[in-house]
C-alpha positions as CSV (number, residue, x, y, z in Angstrom):
1,M,0.2,-0.3,0.1
2,N,1.7,3.2,-1.1
3,I,1.0,6.3,1.3
4,L,1.5,9.8,1.1
5,V,3.1,11.5,4.3
6,R,3.0,15.5,4.0
7,K,4.0,18.6,5.6
8,L,6.9,17.5,7.5
9,A,9.5,19.5,9.0
10,R,12.8,20.0,6.5
11,T,14.6,18.7,9.0
12,T,12.9,15.4,9.2
13,T,15.2,12.2,7.7
14,E,14.1,9.9,5.6
15,E,15.4,7.5,8.6
16,Q,12.9,8.8,11.4
17,I,10.0,7.9,9.1
18,R,11.2,4.8,8.4
19,Q,11.3,4.2,12.1
20,L,8.3,5.7,12.5
21,F,6.4,3.9,10.3
22,S,8.4,0.3,11.3
23,E,6.4,0.7,14.4
24,H,3.0,-0.6,13.1
25,G,4.6,-3.0,10.8
26,R,7.3,-4.0,7.7
27,V,8.3,-0.9,5.7
28,D,9.2,-2.0,2.2
29,S,10.2,1.3,1.3
30,C,10.4,5.2,2.0
31,D,11.4,7.9,-0.3
32,L,11.9,11.3,1.2
33,V,11.2,13.7,-1.7
34,L,14.1,16.1,-1.9
35,D,15.1,19.4,-4.2
36,K,17.3,19.1,-7.1
37,V,19.0,22.0,-6.8
38,T,19.5,22.3,-3.0
39,G,19.3,18.9,-1.9
40,K,16.8,19.4,0.7
41,S,13.7,18.0,1.9
42,K,10.4,19.2,0.3
43,G,8.5,18.2,3.1
44,F,7.1,15.1,1.7
45,A,7.5,11.4,1.4
46,F,6.5,8.3,0.0
47,V,6.1,4.7,2.4
48,E,5.1,1.5,1.0
49,M,3.5,-1.0,3.5
50,P,2.5,-4.6,1.8
51,D,0.1,-5.6,4.7
52,E,-3.1,-3.5,4.6
53,K,-4.0,-3.9,7.8
54,E,-0.5,-2.5,8.8
55,A,-1.0,0.0,6.5
56,N,-4.6,1.5,8.0
57,T,-3.1,1.1,11.2
58,A,-0.1,3.4,10.4
59,V,-2.2,6.0,8.5
60,R,-5.1,6.2,11.4
61,Q,-2.2,6.5,14.3
62,L,0.4,8.6,12.4
63,N,-2.0,11.5,10.6
64,Q,-2.4,14.7,12.4
65,T,0.5,13.6,14.7
66,V,3.4,15.9,15.2
67,V,7.0,14.8,14.3
68,D,10.1,17.4,14.6
69,K,7.0,20.2,16.1
70,S,5.4,19.8,12.3
71,S,2.0,18.4,12.6
72,I,2.1,15.6,9.8
73,R,-0.9,14.5,7.3
74,V,-0.8,11.1,6.5
75,K,-2.9,9.5,3.8
76,F,-3.3,6.9,0.6
77,T,-1.9,7.4,-2.6
78,E,-4.2,7.3,-5.3
79,V,-2.0,5.5,-7.8
C-alpha cells in the first residue's frame, strides 16, 4: 500500500520516517522527496507498506501527529 506523508519538517530524515512507520508494521520502502538543486527535503515522502492491515493502522495512528514540531498529514496515495 502506497502512503503519502505531507507537511514534514524540512529537518525530518528518511530514517526517522522509516522508523515511525516501522512501529506499525513492515516497511518495504521509504522515499523522502528532495529538491534537485539544494538537496534539501521538500517536506513530503512516500512510504510503501505491503500489509493492508498494518498500513491502515499506520495511517490512522500517524495522521495529524507531531513529528519534529510539525503536524504531519498521512493518507493513501491514489495510484
